[in-house]
Every structure is written in structure tokens, then in C-alpha cells.
ZAMARGU-4260 file (C-alpha; in steps of 0.2 Angstrom, whole numbers, plus 5000, padded with zeros to 4 digits):
<rodrens>
0) 5015/4932/4818 | 5012/4949/4811 | 5019/4963/4823 | 5009/4976/4815 | 5024/4985/4808
5) 5025/4990/4790 | 5040/4985/4779 | 5039/4999/4766 | 5055/5007/4766 | 5058/5025/4770
10) 5068/5036/4759 | 5083/5045/4766 | 5074/5062/4766 | 5059/5055/4775 | 5070/5046/4787
15) 5081/5061/4792 | 5065/5072/4794 | 5057/5059/4805 | 5072/5057/4816 | 5073/5076/4818
20) 5055/5077/4822 | 5056/5063/4834 | 5071/5070/4843 | 5062/5087/4845 | 5046/5078/4852
25) 5053/5064/4863 | 5070/5071/4868 | 5068/5090/4868 | 5049/5090/4873 | 5043/5101/4860
30) 5025/5101/4855 | 5018/5095/4838 | 5013/5113/4835 | 5031/5120/4838 | 5038/5106/4827
35) 5026/5110/4813 | 5031/5128/4813 | 5049/5124/4812 | 5048/5112/4798 | 5034/5122/4789
40) 5021/5108/4789 | 5004/5105/4798 | 5003/5098/4815 | 4994/5083/4807 | 5009/5080/4796
45) 5020/5080/4811 | 5008/5067/4820 | 5009/5056/4805 | 5028/5057/4804 | 5029/5052/4822
50) 5017/5038/4820 | 5027/5032/4805 | 5043/5033/4815 | 5036/5021/4828 | 5029/5009/4815
55) 5046/5008/4806 | 5056/5005/4822 | 5065/5022/4819 | 5059/5026/4837 | 5058/5013/4851
60) 5050/5018/4867 | 5055/5008/4883 | 5047/5009/4900 | 5060/5006/4913 | 5057/5004/4931
65) 5070/4996/4944 | 5071/4978/4943 | 5064/4976/4960 | 5047/4983/4955 | 5034/4974/4944
70) 5025/4987/4935 | 5014/4976/4925 | 5007/4967/4942 | 5006/4983/4951 | 4994/4990/4938
75) 4984/4975/4937 | 4982/4974/4955 | 4977/4992/4956 | 4964/4989/4943 | 4958/4972/4951
80) 4954/4980/4968 | 4951/4998/4964 | 4966/5004/4973 | 4973/5021/4973 | 4991/5014/4973
85) 4998/4997/4971 | 5016/4993/4971 | 5022/4975/4969 | 5040/4971/4972 | 5049/4955/4967
90) 5049/4941/4980 | 5067/4937/4986 | 5070/4919/4980 | 5072/4912/4998 | 5056/4922/5005
95) 5042/4916/4994 | 5034/4907/5010 | 5039/4920/5022 | 5026/4933/5028 | 5031/4951/5023
100) 5047/4949/5014 | 5060/4961/5020 | 5061/4972/5005 | 5043/4978/5007 | 5047/4990/5021
105) 5060/5000/5011 | 5049/5001/4996 | 5034/5007/5007 | 5046/5020/5014 | 5048/5027/4996
110) 5029/5027/4993 | 5025/5035/5010 | 5037/5049/5005 | 5026/5052/4990 | 5009/5051/5000
115) 5013/5063/5015 | 5011/5081/5012 | 5016/5096/5023 | 5004/5097/5038 | 4997/5079/5037
120) 4994/5069/5052 | 5002/5052/5049 | 4996/5036/5059 | 5006/5021/5061 | 5000/5004/5067
125) 5010/4990/5074 | 5019/4978/5061 | 5036/4972/5058 | 5036/4979/5040 | 5030/4996/5047
130) 5045/4996/5059 | 5056/4991/5044 | 5048/5005/5034 | 5051/5018/5047 | 5069/5013/5048
135) 5071/5015/5030 | 5063/5033/5029 | 5075/5046/5022 | 5062/5059/5017 | 5045/5064/5024
140) 5036/5081/5023 | 5033/5090/5040 | 5019/5081/5049 | 5013/5075/5066 | 5015/5056/5068
145) 5003/5046/5080 | 5003/5028/5085 | 4987/5019/5080 | 4988/5003/5090 | 4995/4998/5106
150) 5012/4988/5107 | 5012/4969/5104 | 5023/4962/5117 | 5022/4943/5120 | 5041/4940/5123
155) 5046/4946/5106 | 5061/4957/5103 | 5053/4967/5090 | 5045/4980/5101 | 5047/4994/5089
160) 5030/5003/5088 | 5035/5017/5099 | 5052/5019/5090 | 5044/5018/5073 | 5033/5033/5078
165) 5048/5043/5085 | 5059/5039/5070 | 5046/5044/5057 | 5043/5060/5067 | 5062/5064/5068
170) 5063/5062/5049 | 5048/5074/5046 | 5053/5086/5060 | 5036/5085/5067 | 5028/5080/5084
175) 5027/5061/5089 | 5012/5054/5099 | 5016/5036/5104 | 5004/5025/5114 | 5012/5017/5129
180) 5000/5003/5131 | 4998/4985/5125 | 4988/4981/5110 | 4978/4967/5118 | 4972/4967/5136
185) 4964/4954/5147 | 4947/4961/5148 | 4937/4977/5142 | 4938/4985/5159 | 4957/4985/5159
190) 4957/4992/5141 | 4944/5006/5146 | 4955/5011/5161 | 4970/5013/5150 | 4961/5023/5137
195) 4956/5035/5150 | 4974/5038/5156 | 4979/5056/5151 | 4994/5051/5140 | 4985/5038/5130
200) 4969/5048/5129 | 4979/5063/5122 | 4987/5052/5108 | 4971/5044/5103 | 4963/5061/5102
205) 4973/5063/5086 | 4964/5048/5078 | 4951/5059/5070 | 4964/5070/5063 | 4974/5057/5054
210) 4975/5059/5035 | 4987/5046/5030 | 4988/5029/5039 | 5000/5014/5037 | 4994/4996/5043
215) 4999/4978/5042 | 4989/4963/5039 | 4989/4946/5047 | 4982/4929/5043 | 4974/4919/5057
220) 4988/4908/5061 | 5003/4907/5073 | 5017/4919/5069 | 5007/4928/5055 | 4995/4938/5066
225) 5001/4947/5082 | 4983/4947/5089 | 4982/4928/5086 | 4998/4925/5096 | 4992/4936/5110
230) 4976/4926/5114 | 4973/4909/5122 | 4970/4893/5113 | 4952/4893/5117 | 4950/4911/5111
235) 4959/4907/5095 | 4947/4893/5092 | 4932/4904/5096 | 4937/4917/5083 | 4942/4904/5070
240) 4924/4897/5072 | 4917/4914/5067 | 4926/4912/5050 | 4941/4924/5053 | 4952/4925/5038
245) 4962/4941/5042 | 4967/4953/5056 | 4972/4971/5054 | 4975/4982/5069 | 4966/4970/5080
250) 4950/4970/5069 | 4945/4953/5062 | 4938/4950/5045 | 4930/4935/5036 | 4935/4930/5018
255) 4923/4943/5011 | 4930/4957/5021 | 4915/4958/5033 | 4920/4961/5051 | 4918/4947/5064
260) 4922/4945/5082 | 4919/4963/5086 | 4919/4960/5105 | 4938/4958/5103 | 4940/4977/5100
265) 4933/4981/5117 | 4949/4973/5124 | 4961/4982/5112 | 4970/4998/5111 | 4967/5003/5093
270) 4960/5014/5081 | 4941/5010/5077 | 4937/5003/5060 | 4925/5017/5057 | 4938/5030/5060
275) 4950/5020/5048 | 4937/5021/5035 | 4936/5040/5036 | 4955/5042/5033 | 4958/5048/5016
280) 4974/5037/5013 | 4976/5020/5021 | 4992/5010/5015 | 4993/4992/5019 | 5010/4983/5019
285) 5009/4964/5018 | 5015/4950/5007 | 5020/4932/5005 | 5010/4917/5000 | 5004/4914/5018
290) 4996/4931/5019 | 4988/4932/5001 | 4971/4926/5007 | 4971/4938/5022 | 4976/4953/5010
295) 4962/4949/4999 | 4950/4949/5014 | 4956/4966/5020 | 4956/4974/5003 | 4937/4968/5001
300) 4934/4977/5018 | 4935/4995/5010 | 4947/5001/5024 | 4963/5001/5014 | 4966/5012/4999
305) 4984/5007/4994 | 4995/4992/4995 | 5013/4987/4995 | 5015/4968/4992 | 5026/4956/4983
310) 5024/4945/4967 | 5021/4929/4977 | 5005/4937/4985 | 5001/4947/4970 | 4999/4932/4959
315) 4987/4924/4971 | 4977/4940/4973 | 4975/4942/4954 | 4967/4925/4953 | 4954/4929/4966
320) 4936/4932/4960 | 4922/4944/4965 | 4933/4959/4969 | 4925/4970/4955 | 4916/4982/4967
325) 4931/4993/4968 | 4930/4993/4987 | 4946/5002/4990 | 4941/5017/4980 | 4922/5017/4985
330) 4927/5013/5004 | 4912/5002/5004 | 4908/4993/5019 | 4903/4975/5016 | 4893/4974/5032
335) 4881/4988/5025 | 4879/4979/5008
</rodrens>
């Protein structure tokens, strides 16, 4: 197979000159015009010499990222869904079937450090990976941090939503506004009464000011969706009958990203979907083969702009079809299509 490289030999003078120009351009950062002036040639000559240096393997360009990151899948996923940012990490060998591999949170912490600017309002939803992300934060621009969903509490020991908000605020040096309320209530009246309480109302008053949000994604099965686990068997069957494929911050979606079971939101302490859509940057953290279909559904919803996931989920996502409308960039609502 031809590599496209020419096998014509370079003379020693040409080789030395090409090496010198390449050093100036690639290592010293000089422009082609500066190099042309130094060597007394035209900038077009410099361009040809640099091109020849690449063709003759005199210069080899390597793009290196940490072994944990998969740059090729990341870029392919970004293009496939029209995302602003997509970061794909290698799935740990023993966690291919596990929802949200443990390394997602640490990588998301690094990305969040890039996304948040001085004066932003950061919103954090509930999620194990979000709690892991908060604990891994080592830098964050000064910002206000608000909790976007109530606390999931069905006997789990991972009750870290409030702590995640406080941790992020401590790293940033900003204010923390947690929500001291459950995520899912027994009925709409109880949820409405809680929303009216002064502390909860004050925290929810920041929802319209959020500029960067972090959410998690759940598929509609036990142990992979906090909302699924908080409902009764009859309620789970009811929403399954509506075609639920994914859950995010207590909002339910079918496989095409359309919202279903909207009545559930009346019983939940959470940011509304319409408000999420208005937030400039919404980062989702989710991975694993068991969550791939759910991630696909949420990305189609147009509510999410960026994603941190793993190679196991990415491979399934890249095989999906019909995701050509760039919903994450257009913020298109499938219900309005």
C-alpha cells in the first residue's frame, strides 16, 4: 500500500535547510514570513520546504493525549451529536457493564474546571458520578453553586448531593445553595408545599441564573435510575408503558428524546426541563453499556450540550442512527418538531 511519501532522496544541503526551517517553525514558533526573511527566500519556498520535510519523514508530528482519554472517539461523538464538548475515557477492564465507571467523575472535574468562568452560577443535579466529580475538583473559578434536584434517599449511603454543592463552592470560594428536600415526593401537594418553604424557594430562585449545569443520566431499570428506584412497582410499570428509555433529573424521555410522563415532575423537586434548555452549558456525565441507550435518548432531547462518557458507551452511541440534527448545538426540542 502506498503511504503517499515520495522516495526521492534529499541532498545534504536541502536536508539541513529543511531541518533548520522545521525547527524554527515547529519548535520555536516562528512564522513562515520570519523564516523566509532569515533564510532569504520567499514564504512560499518555506511552505514547500516544510511540506517536503513532512513527506520525507524528516519531521514527524505526533498528537499525544493521556492514555486514559480516547481522542478519536471523543471527536467522533462530538460530531455525531453536535456536542460542544465530548470527552471519552477508557472503560476500566472490570467495569464495562457497570453504570458510570469510576473514572468519569475525575475527568469531568477537569472539564468543569475549563467550562466555569469567574461569576458563573454552577448547578449540580443528583448523581453518583457528580458526587465523585465534586470530590475530585481541585480548581474552579469563583462561582455560585446551586443544587438542581432534591436528594435521592431510599436507604442509600450515597447521600452526597448537599455535600457536593458545598464541596464545589468551597473549591471555588463562592456561595453554596443546597436543597434540603427529597427528589421524589408522594404526591404533587407535598412537593408544592416543600417548594414554598423559604429555604427551598430561595435556592430554586437561582435556577434562572444558572450558566453551567452538570447532570447525570439513568436508564429505566433498577439500580441505574434513582427515580425508577424511588417509585412503586405499579408506577414503574405505568411509566414503562409510556415508552420511557431514559431519566435525567426526574424528567423522563422516550428513545427519540421526547419527554413522557410529565405528571411525575409535579411530584419532584427539580429544575424544569424548559429552564435546563435555556442554560448555555449542560454537561452530562454517564457511561457503561447499560446506559448507552439512555444517553442516546437524552442527547436527542436537546437539553445537553456536552458529555463525559466511556469507550463502552461511546461505541454503542456511534452506531446509533438518526442523530444528525445536531440537537445539542441547536437545543432543538423533539416535542416541537
